[in-house]
N, C-alpha and C positions, 0 to 999 in steps of 0.2 A: 505493499499500500505505500503511495507516494505522499511525503510529508513537505510541505514547503514552510520555511521559516523567513520573514523578513527581520534583519537586524543593522546595525550600523558596523562600520568596518571596525571600530573600536571595540567591538564587543566579540568579535573572531577571537577563540582561545588559540593556543598552541597546537593544540589537535586539528583544527580547521585550518590553521595556517600552514602546517605540515603537509596535510592533503593537499591545498592548492599548489603549493611547490611542487609535490610529487605529480599531479595532474598536468601542469604546465610544462615540467620535464618531459613526460611520457608521451608528450604530442607535440610534433613539429610545427604543426600548424597555430599552435599557441606560444611560439619563441618569440613573438613581438613583446616589446616592454607594455604595449596596450594592457597584457593579459599577466601584466605583474602584479604582486601584491603592493609594490613599492608605488605603482600608479594608483592604484585604488586609494592609498595611505594619502598619497600627496591630494586627489580630488577630496578625499574628507576632510583633509584640512582646510581646504579653502571654497568648498562648497557644503553646506549643512543638510541638504537634500539627498546627498550619498547614501545608497542603502546597497545592500546584499542579498537575495535569494538565497539559502541554503535549503538544497534539495535533497531528501532522504529517502530511501526504500527501506521500510523497518526501520533498524537503528543504525544504518549504515549510510554513510554522506557519501552521493554520488556525483553532485556537482555543485557549481555556484554560478550566480548570474548577477553580477554588480549592474546598478542602473541608479537614475534618478529619479526620485519619486515627486510627480508633480500635482497638482491641483487635482481633485476628484477621482485620483487614480490613474492618472495620465502618466506612463512612464517612458523614460528616454534612456539611451546607452549611457553606460559610464564617461563621461568626458565631453558628452553634448556634442556639438557640432566640431568641436576639435577632434574628437575620436573616428579616424580613417576605418578603423578594424574594431570590433566586437563581437561577443557572442559567451556562449557557457566555456565554463573551465572547468572542465569534467572528467571522468574516470575513463580510463580507455575503454570504447566500447559503448559506451553509455550512450543512450537515445532519449530523447524528452519530446511529448508533446507540447508545445509552446502553449496552446490555449489551455491546457490543463494546468501547467505550472501557473500560469497567471490568474488563471481561476483560483486556484488554491490560495495564491498570495492575496487576492481581492484587488487585484489590477485591472482595469477596465478597458486598457488602450496600450498599446506598445509600437512605437514608430522605431524602428529600425534601419540604417541607411549605409552601414558598411559591415554588416554580419559576415563572419566566415562563411562562405557558400557550401563548403563541404559539410556542413551541419544542416542535416535534414531539417531539425526544429525550424531554422529561418528559412531556407529554401523552399519549403513546401507553402510559406504564405509571402512570397518574393513577387513585386510589382514589376522590379528591375534585376537584372543581372548585370554586374560590372565584372571588372577585375582590377587587381592591385599588380602593379610591375614590380619587379625584383631584380636587383643586380646580384646576381650568385657569385660570391667570393668564397664557396666552399673548398675550391681547388686552388685557391690563392688569386693574387690581383693578376699577374702575368697570364694565367691561365683563362682569366675572363677577357682579358684585351685580346689575348689570340682568338678566343673563340666567336667573340662580339665582331672584331675585325673582318674575318671571315664572311659574317652575315651583313654586316654594315660599311663596307671598306671606305665609303666617303666620308660618311660621320667621324671615323676614327681617323682618317687623314686630315680631316677638319680639327679635331682635339690636337693632333701633333703639331698642327700648323699654330693654332693658339697658344701652345705651351712654348713654342719657338718664338713666336712674338713677343710673350711675357719674358722671356730670357733675354732676347736680343736689342728689345727697344724699351726696356727700362732699366733706371741705373741700380734700382733693387728691389725685390719683393721677398715677403717673409710670410710664409705658412704658418698658422697657429691651428693645429687641430683641438686642443683644448686652450680654449682662450678665457682666461678666468677674469679678466680685466672687466670690472663692471660697467664702464663706459662702451667698451663694445655690444654687449649686451642690450644696453639702453639705446645706442645708435640703431643696432639692428631693428629692433622693435619700433623706433621712430620711422625707420626707413620703409619697414613692413606698412605701418598704419598709412603713412603716405601712398603707398601702393594703393592699396585697398580702396581709399578714398579717389584716388586719381582713376581708378578702373571701375567705380561706382559699385564696390563690392563692401558688404558690411564690414566695419574694422572690428576684428576680434578682439585689439588690443584696448579698444575703449571700453570695456568690461573689465571691471575691478577683480574679479575672481581669475580670469585669464593671465593676468601679469602676475598675481600671485602664484598660481599654479608653475608657471616658468621659473619662477624665483625659487620656489619650493624643490623643484626638480634640478636645479641648477646646483643648489647647496648640497645636493648629495647624501649620502646616509639611508638612503630608501633601499628596500628590498628589490634586488634585479631590475631596478629602472631609474635612468640618472638623466638629467639633462645634459647637453653636450652643445657649447657654442665654440664654433669654429671661424677661422677668419684668414681673408688674403690682406696683407697691405703692400702696396706699390708706391715706390719712393716716398715711405714713411706714414700715408694716407690710407685709411681703410677703404679698400675696393669692393670687398663682397664679405658676406658673412652667413652663417648658416645655424639655426638653433634648432637642434634635433633633440631626439630622446632614445636612448639605447638601453638595452638588456644585456647580457652576456654576448649572445650572438648576433643581434639583428639592431641595426642603428634605424631609426624611423627618420625617412627626409620631410622635413616637417615645416619651418619657415625660412626657405632661402630668399635672400636678397642682395643687391648689388647697385653700387653708384653708376648711374648711367655716365657719368665722365669717362669710366674706364672700359665700358663696352666693348671697344674694338680688340680688346685684348682677351675677351671672352671670362671674366674673372668668377663667374658664377661655376661655370663647367671645370673650369683649371680648379677650384677649390673643391669640387664633389670628387672630381678623378684623385686629387691629391689626399682626400678623406679616405676614400676607398683603397688606394696604395698604403696609407699607412695602417689603418685599422684592419687590415687583412692580416696584417703580420703581429697583430694582437687578439688575434681569436675570432674577431667579425667574421661571420660566414653570409650574411646577407643585410643589403641595404633597401628597406621598403620605400618606393617611391609615390606609394599610394596610388588612387585611380585618377584618371583624365587623360585625354587624347593629347597628349603634347608631343611633338618631334624628339625631345630629347630622352624621353621615357621610353619611347617605343625602340630609339637606336639603341640606348644603353642597356636596357633590361634585358634579361636573360630568359625570363619566364613571367607568367602572371598567375596568381591564384585567385578564386573566383570570389566575389561579393555579393550578396544578397539586399536587397532595399525593398521595405514594405512595410505591413504593419498587421497587427492581429487585434481586433475588436471583439469585447464580450457583450453580450446582450445587456444593454443599459443606454440612458440616455447619451452618455458621453461616448459610447461605440456607435451609436447610430449616427451621430453627427459626423464621428471621423468617416464612417462606411458612405455616409451621402457627399463629403468633400472627395473621397475615392472615387464615386460614380461620377461627380460631375466632371474630374480630370480625365478619367478615361474616356468618358463620352465627347469630351470637348478635342481630345488628341485623334478621335477616330475621325472627326469632321473634315473635309477637303477643305481647310481654310490657310493651308499653309502655315508658315510660323505663327499667325494668329491663334491657332488652334491650341499652341503649348502655353497662353498667355495664364488660362486658370491655374493649371499645373505649378506653373512657377511662381504664381503669386500664393497659393498654398503653400509652397515650399520655403517662400521668403518668410510668410508669417510664421510657420513652425520653426524655421532657423531662429528668428529674432526671439520667439517666446523660449526656445531650448536655454539662451543664453540667461534668462532670467532664473535666479536662484529662489526656490519657496521657501 
């Protein structure tokens, strides 16, 4: 008989934490820092709506589902819109009925937008299936370059050309894979905020808890999750930076940014490849680039793993409202109206994204 308990991260005891670690270690699809206890603890430190479902069969814990509990039983994945990957942290071979889990927990709606597509519980409720791009460094940096160069020779010729330009046309340059200077982190977030506003995207750093989350991750001391700030300086000036998050074996490529003044030198890609080169020698096996149809992701990535986006709605007023929104979106996108047909869906997703940044 399945039993589901909702608790705060701080309430997890040593037994639960040991099981969480063992579940993550046993499943390669959970190697991302998004699935680490450290990310859960960091989120709990900055958002009071952070919760965990503890799923038992009899007296045996079979899995965990971290999430944010919103108003009226509306749940969203841990990390909200900042979370590219989420899902169950579960025992090998465990399978769950997502509707049954949510019903047992008293949750009315669960929206997900980057669940691991190999988990049937989410795949069965997916409205959209996407993929997250992966740079595979498991055989080392040189092996990755050799393999991808054979597939994307032009892209890697361009990478080599940018590196030569950096070496030949600058008086000096310096990579810092772990840059602990607070002014670099502050500048990176300032640049990223400016980029969001310039491209008419929501500025995630305009929300207090997102900045606190980055600070918490960068300070370190967390369980298998830590912030990593990397930088490239050219002639003594900051040219590019990346704010990421890593576990023992996976770096999540999170917030890259560069100064357009140095764009001809390819500062962002030079920094990314140097991160890959350096960290591959320190046990890093993968860099997760996340979803999105960007040329650099397609050219550099070794493969993708599936992601599922959708929702589960239980019989309730909130569930009925969520189903109605989904039906309007689906109906509009089937109409032969060209780009206009996507407007309802984009509007709902924008509203949901803005709502997800609010702390209950």
